[in-house]
C-alpha positions as CSV (number, residue, x, y, z in Angstrom):
1,T,9.2,-22.1,30.6
2,D,7.6,-25.1,32.5
3,G,4.4,-23.2,32.9
4,K,6.1,-20.3,34.7
5,V,6.2,-17.9,31.9
6,W,3.4,-17.6,29.3
7,H,3.3,-15.6,26.0
8,M,0.3,-14.9,23.9
9,I,0.0,-16.7,20.3
10,A,-3.3,-15.4,19.3
11,T,-6.8,-14.7,20.1
12,V,-9.3,-16.6,18.0
13,P,-12.9,-17.8,17.8
14,S,-13.9,-20.9,19.8
15,T,-14.5,-22.4,16.5
16,P,-13.5,-24.1,14.6
17,S,-11.4,-25.8,17.4
18,S,-8.2,-25.3,15.6
19,Y,-5.5,-22.7,15.0
20,A,-2.2,-22.7,12.5
21,W,0.8,-21.7,14.5
22,K,3.7,-20.8,13.1
23,V,6.5,-22.2,15.9
24,P,8.9,-19.6,16.9
25,N,12.5,-19.7,16.5
26,D,13.4,-20.0,19.8
27,T,14.3,-23.8,21.2
28,S,13.1,-25.1,24.6
29,S,12.6,-28.2,26.4
30,T,10.0,-27.1,28.6
31,A,7.3,-25.9,26.0
32,M,3.7,-25.8,26.9
33,L,0.6,-24.8,25.5
34,R,-2.4,-23.3,27.4
35,I,-5.8,-22.7,26.2
36,T,-7.5,-19.8,28.2
37,S,-11.2,-18.5,27.9
38,A,-12.0,-14.7,27.6
39,D,-12.0,-14.2,31.2
40,G,-8.7,-15.3,31.6
41,K,-9.5,-18.8,33.2
42,T,-7.4,-22.0,32.0
43,I,-9.5,-24.0,29.9
44,D,-6.7,-26.9,29.3
45,S,-3.1,-26.9,29.1
46,S,-0.3,-29.3,28.1
47,N,-0.2,-32.2,30.2
48,A,3.6,-32.5,30.3
49,V,6.3,-30.3,28.9
50,W,7.7,-31.0,25.4
51,S,10.3,-29.4,22.9
52,I,11.1,-27.0,20.4
53,S,14.0,-27.6,18.4
54,R,15.6,-26.3,14.9
55,V,15.7,-28.4,11.9
56,I,18.8,-27.9,10.2
57,L,18.2,-28.1,6.4
58,P,20.6,-29.6,4.1
59,Q,22.4,-26.5,2.1
60,I,21.8,-26.3,-1.6
61,V,24.3,-23.8,-3.5
62,V,23.2,-22.2,-6.8
63,L,27.0,-22.2,-8.5
64,S,25.9,-20.7,-12.0
65,P,24.4,-18.1,-13.1
66,N,25.3,-16.6,-9.9
67,G,25.4,-13.2,-10.9
68,G,26.7,-10.9,-13.8
69,E,26.7,-13.4,-16.4
70,I,25.3,-12.3,-19.7
71,W,23.5,-15.0,-21.4
72,A,20.9,-14.8,-24.7
73,T,17.3,-15.8,-25.3
74,N,17.4,-19.2,-27.2
75,Q,20.4,-20.1,-26.2
76,T,21.2,-23.8,-24.2
77,R,23.1,-23.0,-21.2
78,A,23.9,-24.8,-18.2
79,I,22.8,-24.2,-14.8
80,T,24.9,-25.8,-12.1
81,W,24.5,-26.3,-8.5
82,D,26.0,-28.6,-5.5
83,A,23.7,-30.3,-2.6
84,P,24.4,-33.0,-0.2
85,S,23.4,-36.5,-0.6
86,V,20.5,-36.0,1.5
87,V,18.8,-34.2,-1.3
88,T,17.7,-36.5,-4.0
89,S,15.9,-34.4,-6.6
90,V,15.4,-30.7,-7.1
91,D,13.2,-28.2,-8.9
92,I,14.6,-25.3,-10.9
93,S,13.1,-22.2,-11.5
94,Y,13.6,-19.0,-12.8
95,S,12.6,-15.1,-12.5
96,F,13.2,-12.4,-15.0
97,D,12.1,-9.9,-12.7
98,G,14.3,-10.0,-9.6
99,G,12.3,-12.8,-8.2
100,T,8.7,-11.4,-7.9
101,I,7.6,-13.7,-10.3
102,W,8.8,-17.6,-10.8
103,K,8.5,-19.7,-13.7
104,A,9.3,-23.5,-13.5
105,I,11.9,-25.1,-15.8
106,K,12.0,-28.1,-14.4
107,V,10.7,-30.4,-11.5
108,G,12.4,-33.4,-10.0
109,V,16.2,-33.0,-11.6
110,P,18.1,-35.6,-9.9
111,S,20.7,-34.5,-7.7
112,A,23.7,-36.1,-6.1
113,P,26.7,-34.5,-3.9
114,G,29.2,-32.4,-6.3
115,A,28.4,-29.8,-8.9
116,M,25.4,-31.1,-11.0
117,S,24.1,-29.4,-14.1
118,Y,21.0,-29.0,-16.2
119,P,20.7,-27.7,-19.8
120,W,18.5,-24.6,-20.0
121,T,17.2,-23.3,-23.6
122,I,16.9,-19.8,-22.5
123,P,13.0,-18.8,-23.4
124,T,12.1,-15.8,-25.9
125,I,11.4,-12.5,-24.1
126,N,10.4,-9.2,-25.5
127,T,12.8,-6.8,-23.7
128,T,16.5,-7.6,-22.3
129,T,16.7,-8.0,-18.7
130,T,19.2,-7.2,-16.1
131,A,17.3,-8.8,-13.2
132,A,17.3,-12.7,-14.3
133,L,17.7,-15.1,-11.3
134,I,17.7,-19.1,-11.1
135,R,16.4,-21.0,-8.1
136,V,17.3,-24.4,-7.2
137,A,15.0,-26.2,-4.5
138,N,15.0,-29.3,-2.5
139,S,12.0,-31.6,-4.1
140,A,11.4,-32.7,-0.9
141,I,11.2,-29.5,1.3
142,P,10.7,-26.7,-1.7
143,G,11.5,-24.1,1.2
144,N,14.8,-25.4,1.2
145,N,16.3,-23.7,-1.6
146,D,19.1,-21.1,-3.1
147,I,19.1,-18.4,-5.4
148,S,21.7,-16.9,-7.6
149,D,23.8,-14.2,-5.1
150,Q,23.0,-11.4,-7.7
151,P,20.8,-11.0,-11.0
152,F,22.5,-11.8,-14.5
153,T,21.6,-10.5,-17.8
154,I,19.5,-12.1,-20.3
155,K,19.5,-10.5,-23.7
156,V,17.2,-10.7,-26.7
157,V,18.6,-12.1,-29.6
158,S,16.0,-12.3,-32.7
159,G,16.7,-13.0,-36.3
160,G,20.7,-12.9,-35.8
161,V,20.5,-9.3,-35.0
162,D,20.4,-7.9,-31.0
163,D,17.8,-5.7,-29.5
164,A,19.5,-2.7,-27.6
165,T,19.2,-3.3,-23.9
166,T,19.3,0.6,-23.6
167,G,18.2,3.3,-26.2
168,A,17.3,1.0,-29.0
169,S,16.1,3.8,-31.3
170,A,19.7,5.4,-30.9
171,L,21.9,2.5,-31.8
172,R,21.2,-1.3,-33.5
173,L,23.5,-4.0,-33.8
174,V,23.7,-5.5,-37.5
175,G,26.3,-8.3,-36.7
176,C,29.6,-9.5,-37.2
177,Y,31.1,-11.3,-39.4
178,P,32.9,-13.8,-40.0
179,N,31.3,-15.9,-36.6
180,P,32.5,-17.9,-36.0
181,L,36.2,-16.0,-36.4
182,N,40.0,-17.2,-35.9
183,Q,41.8,-13.8,-36.2
184,Q,39.7,-11.0,-36.6
185,T,35.9,-10.0,-37.4
186,Q,34.1,-7.1,-38.4
187,I,31.6,-5.7,-36.2
188,R,28.7,-3.6,-38.0
189,W,26.2,-1.4,-36.3
190,Q,24.0,1.7,-37.2
191,Q,23.7,4.8,-35.3
192,A,20.7,7.5,-35.3
193,H,23.1,9.7,-33.7
194,A,26.8,11.0,-34.2
195,G,29.0,10.1,-31.1
196,A,31.9,8.5,-29.2
197,V,32.1,4.7,-29.7
198,E,33.2,2.2,-27.2
199,L,33.5,-1.6,-27.7
200,R,34.0,-4.1,-24.6
201,V,34.6,-7.4,-24.8
202,Y,33.6,-10.1,-22.2
203,R,33.9,-13.8,-21.2
204,E,30.6,-15.7,-21.0
205,S,31.3,-15.4,-17.1
206,G,31.1,-11.8,-17.1
207,M,35.0,-11.1,-17.1
208,Q,36.0,-8.1,-19.2
209,M,38.8,-9.0,-21.7
210,A,39.2,-5.8,-23.9
211,N,38.1,-2.2,-23.9
212,V,38.4,-0.4,-27.0
213,A,37.7,3.1,-27.6
214,I,36.4,3.1,-31.5
215,G,36.6,6.9,-31.3
216,H,33.7,9.5,-32.7
217,R,31.4,8.0,-35.4
218,E,28.8,9.8,-37.3
219,Q,25.2,9.1,-37.8
220,G,24.4,5.9,-40.3
221,D,26.0,2.4,-41.0
222,Q,29.3,2.1,-39.2
223,S,31.8,-1.0,-39.1
224,Y,35.0,-1.6,-36.8
225,V,37.5,-4.7,-37.5
226,L,38.2,-6.2,-34.1
227,D,41.5,-8.6,-33.5
228,A,40.9,-11.1,-31.7
229,S,44.2,-13.0,-32.1
230,T,44.9,-12.5,-28.4
231,L,41.4,-14.1,-27.6
232,A,41.3,-18.0,-26.2
233,S,38.8,-20.2,-28.3
234,G,35.4,-19.9,-26.6
235,T,32.2,-18.0,-26.7
236,Y,32.6,-14.3,-26.1
237,V,29.7,-11.2,-25.6
238,Y,30.7,-8.0,-27.5
239,E,29.3,-4.8,-26.5
240,L,29.1,-1.3,-28.3
241,R,28.6,2.0,-26.6
242,V,27.4,5.3,-27.8
243,G,26.4,7.8,-25.2
244,S,23.4,6.2,-22.8
245,S,22.9,3.4,-25.5
246,M,24.0,-0.3,-25.9
247,V,23.7,-3.3,-27.7
248,H,25.2,-6.7,-27.1
249,G,26.1,-9.5,-29.7
250,M,27.5,-13.1,-29.1
251,M,30.9,-14.6,-30.9
252,V,32.4,-17.7,-31.1
253,V,36.5,-17.6,-31.6
254,V,38.1,-20.8,-32.9
255,H,42.0,-21.2,-33.2
């Protein structure tokens, strides 16, 4: 304010003679800095006013996965984003714990205006997570980035058998056959306890396509023939629920 009003930044030792200041989010064309001694006497101040302005960073937008998707370990899926022409390359990272820990997928991926994509082979993890996120950052300005709007799911698939996302001891998926399939497939699972079974089918985007009440099933090996004749060709996630336990599998429909 041209030296009329002063705001305290910090009280620091006289040595070393430098201080890292985080510039406030206040624009001004009459900014000045002043250094005073412990007794309040001015040691020095800016010789002239200077400006503080806001820097408008280019907008990066993560398109997918952006929340709600169900992806699987060891599967190759496309990470997509949009960015303006000033962003020529991006760094892509993932988090499996809601953003606490980030790990690099690829640094320096070329970027251009419009929807861009990068094929990501999802790494192996021990436990299915519903807190996965993707971050796409401007390689030149890492703080300029975007993150999935909502978490998505990465489910564990090992040896062709899906691990249960909850209640693994109560429910285990054996798989479906045939897969890929044309008109129908037999889904097989093992129940540790009797209970009502529900089957849900989702597109890879997370959109629910079917919800079937299979009914009460006893403990042991079980199966159900799913009619897929009304499903369009593509990849689907199927989910079996028994009480609080659930497991997920992948199936490919080809007509």
